[in-house]
N, C-alpha and C positions, 0 to 999 in steps of 0.2 A: 503493499500499499503507500503511496507516495504523493505528493502534490508538486505543484510548478509556481514558481514566482515568476512574474513577468516584471519586466521593465516598461513603459517608459511614459512618455506624453502622448502617444495614441493608444486609445483603450481598446479599439477595435480588431486591431491586428492579432493580438494573441487568441482572442474569442474565435476568430476566423480560422486560425491554426487547429485549435482545440475542435472545432466542428469538423473541419476536414479529417482530422484524426479518429474522431469518435464516430462518424457520421458518412465519411466519405464524400460530402456535400460542400459546395461553396455558396455563399450568401453573402453578398457585398453589404448590406445595410443591418446592423444590429441595435437594439435598444441599449440604452446607457448600461455599462458593466455594472453587474450587481455583486460580484465576488461570489459567484456561484459555485458549487462543489458538483463535480460528475463522478460516476462510479461506473465502470465497465468489468467484465472478465475477460480476459484474453488469454491463450495459450502462448508462451514462449519457451521454445526448446522442449516441448513436449510436456510442460508442466502449467496448469493453469493459474494464473494469478489475478487476484483484486485490484484493479487500479483505480486509485482516486486522485481526479484532475481538480485541481483548485484554480480556477480562473481569477486571480487576484485583481484588486484595484491598482492603478498605475502607482509608480513612485518617481519622484521629481528631484531635480538637484536644488537647494537652497540658493536664494539668490546670490551670484556672483562668488560660490564657494563650490567645494568638491564634496560637500556633505550631502547626503540624502535626506529627503522628507519622507517618512514612510507612516501611512496609517496604523493603528494597532491591529488591523486586522492581517497585514503584512507580517508583522512581528510573530503573530500566533502561528500563521503559517509556516514560518521559518523555521519554528521551533519542531513542529511535528512533521516536516516534509523529509523525506527520504532521497528525493531527487529534486533538481531544480532545472527548468528551462529559460534562458534569459533571452527574450525575444527583441530585436531592433528591426529599423526599417533602413535599407541601403539608401533610400532618398530623403532620411532625416538624421543628420550627424549627431544631433542633440541626443536622439534616442540611443546612439551608440556611445556617448561621452558618460551616461549615467551608469553604465554597466560595471565599470570597475569599482566605483564606490558602493555600488549596491552589493557586490561581492565582498568587499572588505568589511560591509555591514554583516552579511552573513557569517564570514570569520569570526567576527567578534563573538556572536552567538554560539556558534559551534566551531570553537577554535582547535579542537581536536579531531574533527569529524572528517572523515572520507568519502563525501558525498557526491556521487556522479552529477554532472554539470554538462548540459547540451547548451551550446551557443547557437541559436538559429536567426540567420539573417533573412529577414521576409522582403516580400515584393522582389524578388527576382526578376521579375517579367519587366520592370521599369527601369532597363539599363541606361537608358539618356537620361534619367533623372538621379542616375545614382551620385551619392556623396560619401559612402563608405566603400573602401574597395574590398574585394575577396582578401588579399592580402592581409589588410588592417584585421579584418575578422579573424581569419585563421591565426594570426601572431596574438590575438587576445586571447582567444579559447586555448592557444598552448600557455600563454602566460598563467590562466587560470587554473590550467590543468584538466580542462574540459573537450570536448569534441564540438567539430565546427559543420554547420550544414547551411549552404544557401539555398533558399526555396520559394516558391510563390503559391501562397495559398489559392489564389485564383487559377493558378495553371497547372499547378504541379502536386496534386494530391497524393501521386506515388512517392515522391522525394519527401513530403513531410509524413507520411506514414513510415517510411523507411527510417527517417530521423529520429522518431519517437520509438520505434522498434527497437534500433539500436542502443538507445536509452535505457529502455525496460530490461534489455538483457544485460547490460553493465550494472543496472540496479540488482538484478537478481543475482549476480555473481557476487557483488559486493556484499549483500546481504547472507547469502550463504558461505561467504568466507569469513562471516564475523567481523568484518573492517568497520562495521557501522559504530559510531558513536555510542556508548552506554550513557543515556539521558536520564542518570539519576538525579532526584532533586528537581526534576522539572514535572510540577504538578499540573499538566496541562493535556486535557484529553483530546485525543485527535476528535475532526469535527464528525458530527452523526447527520444522518439523513441525505444520504447521496441523492443528488437530484437530477436524474435523467429527464423527467417530467418536464422539469423547467428549460431544459435543452430543447426539448421538442415543441414546448409553448414557444420559447423565443424564435424557434425557426419558423414555425407557423404564422407568427406575426409578420416576421421578415417577408415570408412569402406573399402574405397577404397585402404588406404595404408595397410590394414591387408589382403585384398584379393591379393595384389601385394606379399606380404611377404610369403603369403601360397602358391602362384604359383611358387615361387623360391626355396623354399625347397625340 
C-alpha cells in the first residue's frame, strides 16, 4: 500500500496521470483537486498488491525562497507513504524548480528511509513549449535517487502505465527486502475509505462538461 505526493502549481496534471494509470482514459478537464484517495488491486510479478494512490493538493515555493509551503494534508501523506511520484510539466520550469525543496522536506520527515521515488515529466507532447530538458529531468532524478520518465497523459497512456508499473515493482522489492523505515512513534493511521467511486464521479462530470461544450460549439 502506498501513496503519491505530487508537485506543484498546476493541480490537474497529476490527476490526469492518475486517471490514465487507473482507468486508461484521458480527460482534459477536471474539477478542482480535492486530495482524493483511490484504491485498486494489481498483480505485480505474479503477486496481488493493494495500491492506494493519494491525489494530493499542490505544493508551492514560499515567495523569493527555496522553502516549500505545504498543507497539513501533504505532511500526513508523507508520513504514511511507501513511495512517491513527483510530477512536473516540461512546459513549466517553476513546477520543476519546486521538486528539490519538496524532496528535502520529505527527507526531514523520513531521514533514514529508503523510499522509492519516480520523477515524472508530463506534457511530453508539447515539445515546442518545452522549458525543462530531458537531461535536466534525468540529472535531478539521479541526484534524488529515483527513476525518470517523460510522458504525456494526453497521448501516451502506455508510457504512463509502464512508469507506474516500474515504481510498483521497485516498491514491492523494497518492502520485501525490509528496507523500509521502521516508523516507530508515528501514531498516524493510514487513510481509510479509498474512493474509486469519487474518481468515477469526477470522470462522469468531466465527460458531461465536455459533452455540453461540444453541443454549444
